[in-house]
GUMI-488438 format. One record per residue (C-alpha): residue in one letter; residue number from 1; z, y negated, x negated. Coordinates in Angstrom, 3 decimals, m for minus. Each point is the difference from the previous one (the first is absolute). Layout:
BEGIN
{rest A nr NUM up Z north Y east X}
...
//
This chain:
BEGIN
{rest X nr 1 up 0.000 north 0.000 east 0.000}
{rest X nr 2 up 0.924 north m2.440 east m2.794}
{rest X nr 3 up m3.150 north 0.961 east m1.895}
{rest X nr 4 up m2.164 north m0.707 east 3.053}
{rest X nr 5 up 1.714 north m3.371 east 0.499}
{rest X nr 6 up m0.672 north m0.979 east m3.638}
{rest X nr 7 up m3.631 north 1.159 east 0.364}
{rest X nr 8 up m0.446 north m2.119 east 3.146}
{rest X nr 9 up 1.557 north m3.050 east m1.703}
{rest X nr 10 up m2.259 north 0.305 east m3.068}
{rest X nr 11 up m3.039 north 0.542 east 2.227}
{rest X nr 12 up 0.787 north m3.098 east 2.076}
{rest X nr 13 up 0.595 north m2.232 east m3.024}
{rest X nr 14 up m3.236 north 1.158 east m1.640}
{rest X nr 15 up m2.027 north m0.462 east 3.175}
{rest X nr 16 up 1.582 north m3.426 east 0.608}
{rest X nr 17 up m1.244 north m1.194 east m3.401}
{rest X nr 18 up m3.483 north 1.222 east 0.928}
{rest X nr 19 up 0.177 north m1.469 east 3.519}
{rest X nr 20 up 0.894 north m3.515 east m1.145}
{rest X nr 21 up m2.863 north 0.044 east m2.491}
{rest X nr 22 up m2.371 north 1.472 east 2.608}
{rest X nr 23 up 0.873 north m2.681 east 2.548}
{rest X nr 24 up m0.664 north m2.778 east m2.475}
{rest X nr 25 up m3.328 north 1.531 east m1.002}
{rest X nr 26 up m1.154 north 0.775 east 3.562}
{rest X nr 27 up 0.886 north m3.442 east 1.363}
{rest X nr 28 up m1.594 north m1.627 east m3.059}
{rest X nr 29 up m3.225 north 1.935 east 0.642}
{rest X nr 30 up 0.027 north m1.019 east 3.667}
{rest X nr 31 up 0.441 north m3.652 east m1.028}
{rest X nr 32 up m2.572 north 0.125 east m2.851}
{rest X nr 33 up 2.646 north m0.316 east m2.718}
{rest X nr 34 up 0.762 north 2.102 east m3.088}
{rest X nr 35 up 3.652 north 0.855 east 0.588}
{rest X nr 36 up 2.240 north 1.406 east m2.765}
{rest X nr 37 up m2.117 north 0.513 east m3.104}
{rest X nr 38 up 2.048 north m0.718 east m3.154}
{rest X nr 39 up 3.013 north 2.348 east m0.188}
{rest X nr 40 up m1.364 north 3.439 east m0.826}
{rest X nr 41 up m3.363 north 1.500 east 1.040}
{rest X nr 42 up m1.215 north m1.623 east 3.241}
{rest X nr 43 up 3.363 north m1.814 east 0.187}
{rest X nr 44 up 1.830 north 3.219 east 0.941}
{rest X nr 45 up 3.085 north m0.998 east m2.044}
{rest X nr 46 up 0.384 north m3.379 east 1.718}
{rest X nr 47 up 2.510 north 1.473 east 2.451}
{rest X nr 48 up 2.138 north 1.341 east m2.854}
{rest X nr 49 up m0.146 north m3.387 east m1.712}
{rest X nr 50 up 1.192 north m1.724 east 3.174}
{rest X nr 51 up 2.763 north 2.583 east 0.480}
{rest X nr 52 up 1.317 north m0.501 east m3.546}
{rest X nr 53 up m0.114 north m3.761 east 0.481}
{rest X nr 54 up 2.009 north 0.171 east 3.238}
{rest X nr 55 up 2.597 north 2.522 east m1.171}
{rest X nr 56 up 0.734 north m1.898 east m3.219}
{rest X nr 57 up m0.066 north m3.415 east 1.630}
{rest X nr 58 up 3.349 north m1.680 east 0.647}
{rest X nr 59 up 1.222 north 0.434 east 3.586}
{rest X nr 60 up 1.169 north m3.292 east 1.497}
{rest X nr 61 up 2.768 north 0.263 east 2.633}
{rest X nr 62 up 0.389 north m3.059 east 2.279}
{rest X nr 63 up 3.534 north m1.331 east 0.509}
{rest X nr 64 up 0.193 north 0.446 east 3.775}
{rest X nr 65 up m0.990 north 3.662 east 0.246}
{rest X nr 66 up 2.126 north 2.743 east 1.565}
{rest X nr 67 up m0.122 north 1.941 east m3.244}
{rest X nr 68 up 0.761 north 3.516 east 1.262}
{rest X nr 69 up m2.766 north 0.037 east 2.582}
{rest X nr 70 up m2.298 north m2.034 east m2.271}
{rest X nr 71 up 0.235 north 2.655 east m2.734}
{rest X nr 72 up m0.166 north 2.944 east 2.426}
{rest X nr 73 up m3.143 north m1.088 east 1.906}
{rest X nr 74 up m2.572 north 0.966 east m2.711}
{rest X nr 75 up 1.412 north 3.548 east m0.112}
{rest X nr 76 up m0.104 north 0.230 east 3.797}
{rest X nr 77 up m3.704 north m0.865 east m0.232}
{rest X nr 78 up m0.926 north 2.678 east m2.571}
{rest X nr 79 up 2.102 north 2.970 east 1.154}
{rest X nr 80 up m1.354 north 0.368 east 3.596}
{rest X nr 81 up m3.591 north m0.291 east m1.289}
{rest X nr 82 up 0.692 north 2.839 east m2.448}
{rest X nr 83 up 1.747 north 2.145 east 2.637}
{rest X nr 84 up m2.941 north m0.349 east 2.415}
{rest X nr 85 up m2.337 north 1.612 east m2.534}
{rest X nr 86 up 2.557 north 2.774 east m0.610}
{rest X nr 87 up m0.945 north 1.340 east 3.463}
{rest X nr 88 up m3.740 north 0.180 east m0.742}
{rest X nr 89 up m1.568 north 3.302 east m1.172}
{rest X nr 90 up m2.551 north m0.940 east m2.669}
{rest X nr 91 up m1.394 north 3.392 east m0.925}
{rest X nr 92 up m0.261 north 3.651 east 0.949}
{rest X nr 93 up 3.084 north 2.145 east m0.762}
{rest X nr 94 up m0.465 north 2.454 east m2.861}
{rest X nr 95 up 1.980 north 2.832 east m1.542}
{rest X nr 96 up 1.405 north 0.457 east m3.494}
{rest X nr 97 up 1.002 north 3.629 east m0.184}
{rest X nr 98 up 2.166 north 0.618 east 3.056}
{rest X nr 99 up 0.905 north m3.662 east 0.413}
{rest X nr 100 up m2.010 north m2.186 east 2.408}
{rest X nr 101 up m0.433 north m3.619 east m1.045}
{rest X nr 102 up m0.685 north m2.561 east 2.725}
{rest X nr 103 up m1.608 north m3.291 east m0.957}
{rest X nr 104 up 2.255 north m2.089 east 2.210}
{rest X nr 105 up 3.205 north m1.841 east m0.756}
{rest X nr 106 up 1.840 north 1.423 east 3.023}
{rest X nr 107 up m1.303 north 1.854 east 3.054}
{rest X nr 108 up 2.330 north m1.157 east 2.765}
{rest X nr 109 up m0.524 north 1.352 east 3.517}
{rest X nr 110 up 0.477 north m3.600 east 1.205}
{rest X nr 111 up m2.370 north m1.503 east m2.570}
{rest X nr 112 up m1.741 north m2.485 east 2.298}
{rest X nr 113 up 3.318 north m1.196 east 1.429}
{rest X nr 114 up 1.306 north m0.487 east m3.536}
{rest X nr 115 up m3.084 north m2.092 east m0.858}
{rest X nr 116 up 0.621 north m2.242 east 3.014}
{rest X nr 117 up 3.631 north m0.412 east m1.054}
{rest X nr 118 up m0.930 north m0.924 east m3.579}
{rest X nr 119 up m2.660 north m2.491 east 1.112}
{rest X nr 120 up 2.712 north m1.651 east 2.105}
{rest X nr 121 up 2.375 north m0.049 east m2.982}
{rest X nr 122 up m2.587 north m1.858 east m2.085}
{rest X nr 123 up 0.308 north m2.976 east 2.347}
{rest X nr 124 up 3.649 north m0.407 east m1.007}
{rest X nr 125 up m1.106 north m0.797 east m3.554}
{rest X nr 126 up m2.136 north m2.913 east 1.177}
{rest X nr 127 up 2.621 north m1.300 east 2.446}
{rest X nr 128 up 2.867 north 0.233 east m2.499}
{rest X nr 129 up m2.101 north m1.576 east m2.755}
{rest X nr 130 up m0.845 north m2.903 east 2.284}
{rest X nr 131 up 3.533 north m0.533 east 1.296}
{rest X nr 132 up 1.827 north 0.456 east m3.312}
{rest X nr 133 up m2.235 north m2.396 east m1.965}
{rest X nr 134 up 1.737 north m3.053 east 1.482}
{rest X nr 135 up m3.288 north m1.807 east 0.612}
{rest X nr 136 up m1.820 north m0.850 east 3.195}
{rest X nr 137 up m3.430 north 1.330 east m0.992}
{rest X nr 138 up 1.179 north 3.555 east m0.813}
{rest X nr 139 up 2.124 north m0.045 east 3.157}
{rest X nr 140 up m3.047 north m0.834 east 2.128}
{rest X nr 141 up m1.897 north 2.831 east m1.699}
{rest X nr 142 up 2.822 north 2.417 east 0.812}
{rest X nr 143 up 0.074 north m1.054 east 3.653}
{rest X nr 144 up m3.759 north 0.468 east 0.228}
{rest X nr 145 up 0.297 north 3.459 east m1.576}
{rest X nr 146 up 2.518 north 1.065 east 2.643}
{rest X nr 147 up m2.205 north m1.040 east 2.911}
{rest X nr 148 up m3.108 north 1.485 east m1.628}
{rest X nr 149 up 1.659 north 3.362 east m0.670}
{rest X nr 150 up 1.298 north 0.288 east 3.557}
{rest X nr 151 up m3.442 north m0.854 east 1.365}
{rest X nr 152 up m1.996 north 2.524 east m2.009}
{rest X nr 153 up 2.418 north 2.901 east m0.507}
{rest X nr 154 up m0.180 north 0.775 east 3.716}
{rest X nr 155 up m3.792 north 0.322 east m0.121}
{rest X nr 156 up 0.157 north 2.075 east m3.183}
{rest X nr 157 up 2.533 north 2.378 east 1.542}
{rest X nr 158 up m2.019 north 0.428 east 3.191}
{rest X nr 159 up m3.122 north 0.808 east m2.047}
{rest X nr 160 up 1.985 north 2.680 east m1.824}
{rest X nr 161 up 1.207 north 1.463 east 3.301}
{rest X nr 162 up m3.562 north 0.641 east 1.176}
{rest X nr 163 up m0.772 north 1.818 east m3.258}
{rest X nr 164 up 3.123 north 2.153 east 0.359}
{rest X nr 165 up m0.949 north 0.857 east 3.588}
{rest X nr 166 up m3.545 north 0.904 east m0.940}
{rest X nr 167 up 1.114 north 1.959 east m3.072}
{rest X nr 168 up 2.265 north 2.089 east 2.240}
{rest X nr 169 up m3.117 north 1.360 east 1.735}
{rest X nr 170 up m1.431 north 1.151 east m3.344}
{rest X nr 171 up 2.918 north 2.266 east m0.923}
{rest X nr 172 up 3.201 north 1.574 east 1.211}
{rest X nr 173 up 1.671 north m2.939 east 1.687}
{rest X nr 174 up 0.822 north m3.475 east m1.172}
{rest X nr 175 up 0.984 north m0.921 east m3.556}
{rest X nr 176 up 0.998 north m3.100 east m1.959}
{rest X nr 177 up m0.547 north 1.654 east m3.393}
{rest X nr 178 up m2.896 north m1.572 east m1.896}
{rest X nr 179 up m0.763 north 3.267 east m1.791}
{rest X nr 180 up m0.372 north 1.766 east 3.369}
{rest X nr 181 up m2.187 north m2.807 east 1.364}
{rest X nr 182 up m2.286 north 0.364 east m3.037}
{rest X nr 183 up m0.211 north 3.785 east 0.473}
{rest X nr 184 up m1.068 north m0.481 east 3.628}
{rest X nr 185 up m2.962 north m2.134 east m1.137}
{rest X nr 186 up m1.500 north 2.771 east m2.125}
{rest X nr 187 up m3.423 north 1.368 east 0.907}
{rest X nr 188 up m2.603 north m1.610 east 2.239}
{rest X nr 189 up m0.351 north m0.875 east 3.673}
{rest X nr 190 up m2.517 north 2.803 east 0.480}
{rest X nr 191 up 2.850 north 2.515 east m0.374}
{rest X nr 192 up 2.016 north m1.808 east 2.671}
{rest X nr 193 up m2.861 north m0.561 east 2.481}
{rest X nr 194 up m2.169 north 3.165 east m0.177}
{rest X nr 195 up m2.425 north m1.323 east 2.636}
{rest X nr 196 up m1.069 north m2.750 east m2.437}
{rest X nr 197 up 0.329 north 2.002 east m3.186}
{rest X nr 198 up m3.564 north m0.664 east m1.111}
{rest X nr 199 up 0.468 north m3.759 east 0.287}
{rest X nr 200 up 3.586 north m0.316 east m1.229}
{rest X nr 201 up 0.165 north 2.559 east m2.808}
{rest X nr 202 up m0.434 north m2.744 east m2.620}
{rest X nr 203 up 2.477 north m2.422 east 1.620}
{rest X nr 204 up 3.472 north 0.344 east m1.566}
{rest X nr 205 up 2.890 north 0.466 east 2.401}
{rest X nr 206 up 1.620 north m3.327 east m0.808}
{rest X nr 207 up 2.116 north m1.770 east 2.586}
{rest X nr 208 up m1.961 north m3.221 east m0.460}
{rest X nr 209 up m2.912 north 1.276 east 2.093}
{rest X nr 210 up 1.855 north 0.601 east 3.295}
{rest X nr 211 up 2.580 north m2.707 east m0.837}
{rest X nr 212 up m2.230 north m2.769 east m1.357}
{rest X nr 213 up 1.677 north m2.661 east 2.172}
{rest X nr 214 up 3.431 north 1.042 east m1.273}
{rest X nr 215 up m1.330 north m0.206 east m3.566}
{rest X nr 216 up m1.248 north m3.563 east 0.566}
{rest X nr 217 up 3.347 north m1.072 east 1.460}
{rest X nr 218 up 1.926 north 1.756 east m2.771}
{rest X nr 219 up m2.074 north m1.636 east m2.733}
{rest X nr 220 up 0.435 north m3.523 east 1.394}
{rest X nr 221 up 3.739 north 0.657 east 0.373}
{rest X nr 222 up 0.467 north 1.202 east m3.589}
{rest X nr 223 up m1.870 north m3.045 east m1.334}
{rest X nr 224 up 2.474 north m2.175 east 1.921}
{rest X nr 225 up 2.982 north 2.145 east m1.038}
{rest X nr 226 up m0.878 north m0.394 east m3.686}
{rest X nr 227 up m0.357 north m3.800 east 0.453}
{rest X nr 228 up m3.555 north 0.000 east m1.282}
{rest X nr 229 up m2.767 north m2.457 east 0.815}
{rest X nr 230 up m0.864 north m1.032 east 2.667}
{rest X nr 231 up 3.625 north 0.691 east 1.066}
{rest X nr 232 up 1.739 north m1.456 east m3.082}
{rest X nr 233 up 1.848 north m2.739 east 1.858}
{rest X nr 234 up 3.315 north 0.948 east m1.623}
{rest X nr 235 up m1.397 north m1.353 east m3.296}
{rest X nr 236 up m2.504 north m2.626 east 1.225}
{rest X nr 237 up m0.076 north m2.147 east m3.134}
{rest X nr 238 up m1.686 north m2.905 east 1.823}
{rest X nr 239 up 3.004 north m0.646 east 2.228}
{rest X nr 240 up 2.861 north 2.067 east m1.480}
{rest X nr 241 up m0.646 north m0.482 east m3.752}
{rest X nr 242 up 0.377 north 3.748 east m0.606}
{rest X nr 243 up 1.979 north 1.135 east 2.992}
{rest X nr 244 up 2.882 north 2.445 east m0.302}
{rest X nr 245 up m0.252 north 0.380 east m3.810}
{rest X nr 246 up m0.321 north m3.707 east m0.856}
{rest X nr 247 up 3.350 north 0.011 east m1.843}
{rest X nr 248 up m0.675 north 3.231 east m1.918}
{rest X nr 249 up m1.342 north 0.212 east m3.533}
{rest X nr 250 up m0.268 north 2.420 east m2.889}
{rest X nr 251 up 0.815 north 3.671 east 0.582}
{rest X nr 252 up 1.257 north m0.585 east 3.564}
{rest X nr 253 up m3.300 north m1.534 east 1.046}
{rest X nr 254 up m1.837 north 2.852 east m1.762}
{rest X nr 255 up 1.913 north 2.498 east 2.167}
{rest X nr 256 up m1.235 north m1.708 east 3.190}
{rest X nr 257 up m3.520 north 0.045 east m1.435}
{rest X nr 258 up 0.347 north 3.706 east m0.853}
{rest X nr 259 up 1.387 north 0.793 east 3.457}
{rest X nr 260 up m2.968 north m1.672 east 1.729}
{rest X nr 261 up m2.576 north 2.111 east m1.805}
{rest X nr 262 up 2.007 north 3.226 east 0.305}
{rest X nr 263 up 0.228 north m0.726 east 3.729}
{rest X nr 264 up m3.761 north m0.489 east 0.248}
{rest X nr 265 up m0.670 north 3.344 east m1.680}
{rest X nr 266 up 2.787 north 1.837 east 1.858}
{rest X nr 267 up m1.093 north m1.157 east 3.464}
{rest X nr 268 up m3.656 north 0.687 east m0.858}
{rest X nr 269 up 1.043 north 3.505 east m1.067}
{rest X nr 270 up 1.806 north 0.477 east 3.331}
{rest X nr 271 up m3.157 north m1.109 east 1.855}
{rest X nr 272 up m2.137 north 2.400 east m2.060}
{rest X nr 273 up 2.485 north 2.811 east 0.650}
{rest X nr 274 up 0.403 north m0.232 east 3.760}
{rest X nr 275 up m3.536 north m1.161 east 0.874}
{rest X nr 276 up m2.375 north 1.058 east m2.811}
{rest X nr 277 up 1.175 north 3.527 east m0.732}
{rest X nr 278 up 2.105 north m0.789 east m3.071}
{rest X nr 279 up m0.976 north 2.209 east m2.945}
{rest X nr 280 up m2.283 north 2.219 east 2.118}
{rest X nr 281 up m3.560 north 0.304 east m1.269}
{rest X nr 282 up m2.421 north 2.479 east m1.572}
{rest X nr 283 up 1.477 north 1.636 east m3.113}
{rest X nr 284 up m2.916 north 2.310 east m0.961}
{rest X nr 285 up 2.454 north 2.712 east m1.081}
{rest X nr 286 up m2.794 north 2.538 east m0.627}
{rest X nr 287 up m2.204 north m2.329 east m2.042}
{rest X nr 288 up 2.529 north m1.927 east m2.121}
{rest X nr 289 up 2.744 north 1.026 east m2.449}
{rest X nr 290 up 3.448 north 0.352 east 1.543}
{rest X nr 291 up 1.406 north m3.127 east m1.686}
{rest X nr 292 up m2.859 north m2.205 east 1.229}
{rest X nr 293 up 0.088 north 1.323 east 3.580}
{rest X nr 294 up 3.788 north m0.424 east m0.002}
{rest X nr 295 up m0.379 north m3.642 east m1.063}
{rest X nr 296 up m2.619 north m0.845 east 2.649}
{rest X nr 297 up 2.499 north m0.402 east 2.910}
{rest X nr 298 up 1.761 north m2.761 east m1.981}
{rest X nr 299 up m3.384 north m1.638 east m0.609}
{rest X nr 300 up m0.841 north 0.086 east 3.737}
{rest X nr 301 up 3.409 north m1.494 east 0.776}
{rest X nr 302 up m0.571 north m2.865 east m2.446}
{rest X nr 303 up m3.522 north m0.682 east 1.307}
{rest X nr 304 up 1.203 north m0.227 east 3.607}
{rest X nr 305 up 3.002 north m2.135 east m0.920}
{rest X nr 306 up m2.097 north m2.389 east m2.062}
{rest X nr 307 up m2.470 north m0.345 east 2.862}
{rest X nr 308 up 2.888 north m1.482 east 2.020}
{rest X nr 309 up 1.278 north m2.041 east m2.978}
{rest X nr 310 up m3.488 north m1.484 east m0.415}
{rest X nr 311 up 0.178 north m1.242 east 3.606}
{rest X nr 312 up 3.206 north m1.894 east m0.925}
{rest X nr 313 up m1.834 north m1.718 east m2.862}
{rest X nr 314 up m3.073 north m0.660 east 2.143}
{rest X nr 315 up 2.061 north m1.714 east 2.700}
{rest X nr 316 up 1.734 north m2.213 east m2.562}
{rest X nr 317 up m3.281 north m1.231 east m1.442}
{rest X nr 318 up m1.661 north m0.471 east 3.400}
{rest X nr 319 up 2.381 north m1.314 east 2.660}
{rest X nr 320 up 2.008 north m3.230 east 0.091}
{rest X nr 321 up 3.717 north 0.106 east 0.758}
{rest X nr 322 up 0.852 north 0.107 east 3.720}
{rest X nr 323 up 2.017 north m2.737 east 1.645}
{rest X nr 324 up 3.471 north 1.130 east 1.003}
{rest X nr 325 up m0.774 north m0.116 east 3.729}
{rest X nr 326 up m3.133 north 2.098 east m0.615}
{rest X nr 327 up 2.063 north 2.569 east m1.889}
{rest X nr 328 up 2.505 north 0.297 east 2.853}
{rest X nr 329 up m2.747 north 0.105 east 2.628}
{rest X nr 330 up m1.829 north 2.794 east m1.814}
{rest X nr 331 up 3.174 north 2.046 east m0.293}
{rest X nr 332 up 1.507 north m0.417 east 3.472}
{rest X nr 333 up m3.059 north m0.576 east 2.193}
{rest X nr 334 up m2.598 north 2.183 east m1.707}
{rest X nr 335 up 1.367 north 2.749 east m2.238}
{rest X nr 336 up 3.089 north 1.090 east 1.972}
{rest X nr 337 up m1.805 north 0.101 east 3.410}
{rest X nr 338 up m2.974 north 1.681 east m1.707}
{rest X nr 339 up 2.248 north 2.609 east m1.636}
{rest X nr 340 up 1.799 north 0.663 east 3.302}
{rest X nr 341 up m3.299 north 0.314 east 1.867}
{rest X nr 342 up m1.382 north 2.412 east m2.612}
{rest X nr 343 up 3.226 north 2.025 east 0.187}
{rest X nr 344 up m0.411 north 0.355 east 3.771}
{rest X nr 345 up m3.675 north 0.983 east m0.334}
{rest X nr 346 up 0.806 north 2.524 east m2.745}
{rest X nr 347 up 2.826 north 1.467 east 2.075}
{rest X nr 348 up m2.274 north 0.494 east 3.017}
{rest X nr 349 up m2.833 north 1.551 east m2.038}
{rest X nr 350 up 2.337 north 2.311 east m1.939}
{rest X nr 351 up 1.725 north 1.070 east 3.230}
{rest X nr 352 up m3.331 north 0.865 east 1.629}
{rest X nr 353 up m1.057 north 2.009 east m3.077}
{rest X nr 354 up 3.300 north 1.868 east m0.220}
{rest X nr 355 up 0.888 north 0.580 east 3.634}
{rest X nr 356 up m3.099 north m0.790 east 2.045}
{rest X nr 357 up m0.183 north m2.292 east 3.026}
{rest X nr 358 up 3.271 north m0.204 east 1.970}
{rest X nr 359 up m1.834 north 0.634 east 3.271}
{rest X nr 360 up m1.832 north 3.141 east m1.181}
//
């Protein structure tokens, strides 16, 4: 268990370094700029240079801070982001002798519920950072974060509920385990719907196809939950200077920066797991050496996750920041009613498939 936790931590830190560099390069390409180009080949070491600069820079502590909460907030930002990814299976289990090794930090039978709880905990970091800084701009950012989290967590949870309901029809009852949800997306839709086997034999049995509306709602909600553009009103440098972390510097600011990018990757991995089949994909066991075919599930997982991560970067380079009233309107008047409506529709369709018409 400890070994898996250390492996997950090292994986997340390594991928975060790559993700920050990738975002800078992708947005630079979209804006006809060069991006990082000096530190290392293609600027790949620019992230490390920035990290060293921040961690060795002097941390300035304002006089009016509530020091306990002020010092605790950066840790509250990083830890939930790390624990979310602990629930995600990122490769196919394999055996070493008689011992089975699972490529997952922890396989809880309430995995999805745990993810919801940790995403809620992450909000405390922003709120406490804003309140404890003793400044009006961070406080406003913290208040915004509270309202934004409440608005979009409901939609995110409802989107997850529809996936859990649908996944229950693909196996032996309902489950909140992410490993079980991945297993139920193995194969293709031709195996599930024999009447259309010729048409659907090349369509993977991912939840995104029957639950495409839930996927759209879930994606918008996780962009808002991670405080990314166009939902980055908790930072909003034009009106809040820097938002909740205005009074942070040095290593403490670096921890908020690290938490943001771990959150992006973790929530993208959750989306890839419950909607895009996780590590499922062709392994070519008969044509490739055992080591290569064993590594392919991890490659499929990364490709799917980075497809979602790319959408984060694309939105940031494309859309302007929403006004606060637009953000609230989208959450309460569009996403939550839409998620509830889709839940009702999914319930009716699943009930008809499982039990037939009530009047028959």
